[in-house]
N, C-alpha and C positions, 0 to 999 in steps of 0.2 A: 689561183696560179694559172699561167698560160700552159695549156696542155699541148697545143699544136699551133703552128703558124707556117703558112705556105702561100706561095703565089701560083696561080693557075693561069697558064697561057694556052689558048686553043685546046683547053681540056686536059692539059698535061701539067703535072706538078713540078715546080722548081722551088728549091729552098731560097727564101728571100733573105735580105739583110736583117740583122737583129733589131735595128732601129725601125720602129713602126712607121715613122714619117717617110723614111727612105723606101720601105716596102710598098707603101701606098703610092708613092710617086712612081716607082718602078712598074707597079701594076697598071697604073693609068697610062704610062708611056707605052706599055706593051699591049694595050687593049685587053688586058685580063682583069683579074680581081684577086684580092688577098683574103684569105679565110683564117681567122683567128679563133681558136677554141679555148675557153676558160672554164675552170671548175671552181665554183664557190669562191670567187675572188674577193679580196678585201677591198675596202674603199681606196686605199693607197694604190693597190695594184691596178684598179680599174680607172684611176684618174688619168693615167697615161693614155689608155685606149680612148677615153672620153675626149681628151684634148685633141688627139690626132685625127679622130674620125668625126668630131663635131656631134656627138650623140646628145640627144635632148636630156636635160637634167631629170625630168620626171620619169623618163624611161630608164635612166641610169639608176634612179632610186628604187624603181620596181625590180630591176635586175639584181641589185645588191641585197635587198631585203627578202626577196622571194615571197612565197605564200600568196601568189596571185592567181586569179581566175584566168582561164584561157581567153585571150583577147587579141585584137589587132588594132594598133595605133599608128596613125600616119603623121609624120612630122616633116618639116621642111627638107631636111637633108637625109632622112632615113625612114625606114619602115620597121616597126617594132611589133613582134608577135610572141605571145606566150603560149606554150603547149605544156600539157601535163602527161608525160609518159607514165604508163601503169605497168606494174609487174605483178605476176601471181606467184606466191610462194607456196609450193605444194606441201612443204613440211608442216606449215602452220595453217594452211588453207586460208591465207590472208592476202589481201590486196594492198599494195603500197604504191604511192605515187611520188614521182619526182617532178622537177620543173626544168624546162628548157626555154630560154629566152633567145630570140633570134633578131639581130639587127642586120638589115641589108640596106645598101646604098647603091650608087651607080657602079662602084668598083670595089666593094668590100662586103664581107660577111663576118659578123661577130656573133658567136654562139656562147652562151653562158649556161652552165649546167649546175643544178642543185640536186643533191641526192645521188644515189648510186644507179638507179634505173634510168638509163638514157640510151637512145639508139644512135647517138652522134658518131661514135667510133665506127660502128658498122656502116653507117650512111657514108661517111667520108671514104672508107675503104671501097665500098661498092661504086661510088661515083668515080673514084680514081681509076677503076677498071672499065668505066664507060665514058671515055673522053668526049664522045659526041654529045652526050647529055650534059656533061660538065662544061662544055664549051658554050652552053646557053647562058652562063653567068650566074649571078646570085639568085636569080629566080629558080634555077634548077636545084640549088641547095635548099631553098625554102620548101619547094615541092617535095624533094626527097625526104626531108625531115618530117613534114606533115604526113606523107604517105607511110613512112615506116612507123610512125606513132600510131596512126589509125589502124594499120594492119595488125599491130600488136594488140590493139583493143579487141579485135575479132578473136584472137587466140585466148585472151583473158575471158571474154564472154563465153567461149566454149568450155573453158575450165570451170567457170562458175555454174554453167548449166549442168555439168557432170556432178558437181557438189550438190546442187539442188535436187537432182534425181535421187541421189543417195539419201538426202534428208526426207524426200517424199516417200521413198521405200521404207525408211525407218518409222515414219509417222503412221503409215498405213499397214504396219505389220499386223496380221490377224491375231497373233497371240498377245503381244504386249502393247502395240500401238504407240511405241516410243518409250524411252526411259525418262528418268527424272531430269536428265540434263538436255533433253531434246529441245525444250522451250528456249533454254539458254543458247544452244547451238543455232536455232532458227533466228534468234535476235541478233547474234553475232554475224550470221550470214547477211542479214538485212543491213547491218552497218557496213559490211563490205560492198554491198550493192550501192549503198549511198555514196561511199567513197569513190566508187567507179563512176557513178553518175556525175559527181562534181568535176570529174576530168573530161567526160565526153559531152555532156549537155551544153556547156557554154561555148564549145568549140564550133558549134553549128554556124553561128553568125559570122565569125571571122572567115571560115572557109567559103561561105556564101558570098562574102564581099570579094574575096580573091577570085572567085569564079564569075564575078560580075552580076551576081543575083541578089546582092544585098539590098536592103530597103532604101539606101541612098543612091543606088545605081551607079553608073559611071565606072571608070577604071581606077585601079589602085596604083599609085606611083611606084616606080622601081619594079613593077611586075609586067612582063610582056603580055600583050593581048593574046598571043598564040599559046600562052600557058593556061588560059582559062579552062579549056576542056580537061586538062590534067587535074586542076584543082576541083573541077566539077565532079570528076571521077572519085577523088578522095572524099568529097562531100557525100556522094552516094554511099560509099563504104561506111562513112560515119553515120549516115541515116540508118543503115542496117544495124550498126552497133547500138544506137539509141533505141531502136525498136526492140532489140534483144534485152537491153537494160530495163525498159518499161515492162516487158513480159516477165523478166526475172522478179522485178519488184512486186508485180501483181500476184505472181504465183507464190512467192514466199509469204506474202500477206495471207493468201488463201490457205496455205499450208499451216501457218500459225493459228488461224481461226479454226481449222479442222482439228488441229492438235488440242487446242483448248476445249473444243466441243467434245472431243473424245474423252479428255480428262474429266469433264463435267458428267458425261454419261457414265463413266466408270465409277465416279464418286456416288452417283445416284444408285447404281447397281449395288455398290457396297452398303449404302444406307438402307436399301430395301432388304438386303440379306441380314443386316444387323437387326433391323426392325422385326423381320420374320422370326429370327431366333429368339429375340427378346419376347415376342408375343407367345411363342411356344413355351418359353421358360416361365412366363407369367401365370399360365393356367394351373400347373401343379402347385406353384407357389401360393396362388390364391386359395386353392382347395385346402392345402396344408395349413394355411393361415386361419381359415375358418374353423377347422377342427383342432386348432392349437390354442383356441381362446379359453378352453377349460371352463365352459359354462356347466352348471350342474344339470340343467334340463336339456340335454342333447341325447334323445333316445337312440340315435345311430351308434353312439359310443358303446351301447350295451348289447348290440346285436352280435350274433356269433359270426356272421359273414360281412360285417361292416368294413373291416380292414381290406380284405381282398376285393370287395366291391368298389371301394374308393380307388384302389390301385388300378382296377380294371377301367373305371371311368377316366382316370387320368390318362391311361395308355390310349384309350379310344379317342379321346379329345386330341391327344398329341398326333395320332395317326391322321385324323381328319384335317387338322391344321397343316400338317406337313404336305398332304396331298393337295390341299387347296393352294398353298403357297407355291408348290412345285408346278401346278397347272398354270398359275399366273406368271411363272418365270421369276419369282422372287428368290428361289433357292436353286 
């Protein structure tokens, strides 16, 4: 469905005609641009936009189906960019990603949103309060969307770092060293970091191309040369995010390894304790078994002090074994 549609002249919003063809013609005549926002449009709803703005069918297919990696595609009449905004849900400590597709041309911007996490409404509102920036045309809209998306990445990275600190404190508790669910929580956290990386990692190359630093060099159509430093700044922020994601991934792997090592050490300690108590129980059992065989020729059975002597030997052996195991740390 079409969420918003407006014509911007000299950075100021004016409500355009309902007919998209008329809106585009009016924007061209006034030296402005038209910005159309859609939310999970159907194929029929998007056909009208496609026909009026001459969007490439491959880009249209990507915009309708979603589930795309962040990328930048250049076509004859438009520029197509995919971004994946990410939101952190504190109730479930989960990371969820949406998708924003941006088409820009000489005098139009078409944004397609999938999912609920999207900065588009806030970006449009902020730009409308900054007419000088909005007067730069579709390039300003693309920059503002990319900047808002990457800035929110930094916030999500901070939230994930807080969760990781809590996991680390739980794993290295001196008393317990983590609960039975700690390994499951660590693995779930690693999945969240992976979801975050899928949004941030592939965006590096598109921003480099917009900043003029891509492997193919040159300029990108429909993007002003003066906008390069701004996209370069967004790329620097994204680099910080990717470094944070790499650090989070390494740390969570180390924490998982440390937790498993602690579990192994605790199991070994438990096995040593069990073995020590079993050895202490085996000594009196062996002695009692020997004198319980009921042989006729066992002179000790007929001594007056045989019973207290055997009990005393058992006690002495138990004390010696206990002290030995205690000295070695087995008990």
